Legacy VTK file of the C-alpha trace (Angstrom):
# vtk DataFile Version 3.0
C-alpha trace
ASCII
DATASET POLYDATA
POINTS 128 float
0.909 3.606 18.274
0.021 -0.099 18.481
-2.095 0.215 15.335
0.736 1.967 13.509
3.180 -0.810 14.479
0.749 -3.460 13.220
0.356 -1.455 10.010
4.149 -1.374 9.647
4.376 -5.134 10.196
1.831 -5.730 7.450
3.782 -3.322 5.240
6.988 -5.314 5.689
5.109 -8.523 4.834
3.586 -6.878 1.748
6.984 -5.671 0.586
8.367 -9.193 0.894
5.428 -10.686 -1.004
5.734 -8.057 -3.736
9.487 -8.495 -4.215
9.407 -12.306 -4.137
6.417 -12.405 -6.505
8.118 -9.968 -8.865
11.346 -11.994 -8.964
9.409 -15.234 -9.483
7.276 -13.796 -12.299
10.299 -12.332 -14.094
12.068 -15.687 -13.689
9.065 -17.324 -15.390
9.483 -14.945 -18.323
6.709 -12.454 -17.559
7.465 -8.937 -18.839
8.952 -6.883 -15.980
6.259 -4.184 -16.188
3.446 -6.722 -16.095
5.253 -8.598 -13.321
5.440 -5.359 -11.330
1.691 -4.741 -11.655
0.867 -8.350 -10.757
3.229 -8.403 -7.772
1.897 -5.061 -6.517
-1.624 -6.467 -6.822
-0.694 -9.470 -4.674
0.751 -7.131 -2.066
-2.442 -5.049 -2.075
-4.632 -8.142 -1.620
-2.477 -9.334 1.272
-2.507 -5.858 2.778
-6.291 -5.614 2.487
-6.828 -8.908 4.282
-4.488 -8.152 7.202
-5.512 -4.507 7.544
-9.187 -5.461 7.541
-8.921 -8.354 9.982
-5.968 -7.485 12.228
-4.752 -3.887 12.028
-7.968 -1.869 11.885
-10.465 -4.654 12.669
-13.290 -3.273 10.570
-16.720 -4.194 11.848
-18.666 -7.073 10.357
-21.390 -4.629 9.301
-18.947 -2.957 6.949
-19.692 -3.686 3.288
-16.527 -5.546 2.329
-16.707 -4.626 -1.373
-16.984 -0.935 -0.529
-14.046 -1.161 1.875
-11.989 -2.962 -0.761
-12.773 -0.266 -3.338
-11.692 2.456 -0.903
-8.573 0.462 -0.035
-7.564 0.114 -3.686
-8.191 3.829 -4.252
-5.996 4.740 -1.263
-3.230 2.477 -2.583
-3.438 3.962 -6.071
-3.246 7.464 -4.604
-0.288 6.417 -2.457
1.448 4.933 -5.496
0.895 8.188 -7.393
2.167 10.336 -4.522
5.287 8.256 -3.920
6.084 8.088 -7.624
5.687 11.864 -7.920
7.909 12.503 -4.908
10.513 10.094 -6.258
10.492 11.814 -9.654
10.780 15.324 -8.169
13.561 14.302 -5.775
15.654 12.612 -8.472
14.952 14.763 -11.537
14.603 18.223 -10.014
16.350 18.117 -6.637
19.103 15.752 -7.832
18.826 13.524 -4.769
20.248 10.016 -4.976
17.535 7.581 -6.140
17.910 5.333 -3.088
17.601 8.228 -0.645
14.693 9.620 -2.660
12.947 6.234 -2.462
13.308 6.229 1.325
11.841 9.752 1.518
8.961 8.880 -0.827
8.218 5.654 1.031
8.147 7.498 4.366
5.675 10.070 3.074
3.616 7.316 1.440
3.513 5.305 4.666
2.123 8.223 6.667
-0.405 9.107 3.948
-1.514 5.484 3.468
-1.840 4.803 7.194
-3.761 8.019 7.874
-6.230 7.614 5.031
-6.813 3.915 5.695
-7.401 4.568 9.396
-9.654 7.615 8.935
-11.547 6.593 5.788
-11.090 3.040 4.527
-11.362 0.995 7.712
-13.515 3.305 9.793
-15.958 1.491 12.067
-18.567 4.221 11.836
-21.942 2.909 10.749
-23.450 4.532 7.706
-26.716 6.366 8.206
-28.702 4.622 5.503
LINES 1 129
128 0 1 2 3 4 5 6 7 8 9 10 11 12 13 14 15 16 17 18 19 20 21 22 23 24 25 26 27 28 29 30 31 32 33 34 35 36 37 38 39 40 41 42 43 44 45 46 47 48 49 50 51 52 53 54 55 56 57 58 59 60 61 62 63 64 65 66 67 68 69 70 71 72 73 74 75 76 77 78 79 80 81 82 83 84 85 86 87 88 89 90 91 92 93 94 95 96 97 98 99 100 101 102 103 104 105 106 107 108 109 110 111 112 113 114 115 116 117 118 119 120 121 122 123 124 125 126 127
């Protein structure tokens, strides 16, 4: 439970970084779609750092580039899952978009946490 709470704390920080970065980039005149991708990227980088060093405390033997690749893959999968859930809830189930976002985010949080804990930041040594 402690790990999950740390993960949630990092998630709140990432959300803040993403939203503030997005607003700032749009204010500077960056296209909103590009600003969204850039802001999401900043959130992912922040999340990687804190999840690696504080939440899951991956071992020093872990190949950092490999962990980062797995982390990005998990986040892309999470983005795809939450977007799909959001679309289905709004377009097919006719759920309010705000409520649908809360549902999608909840599912995404569980998926992201589970996969990062079990696969991305595992401390198991490879048998090479």
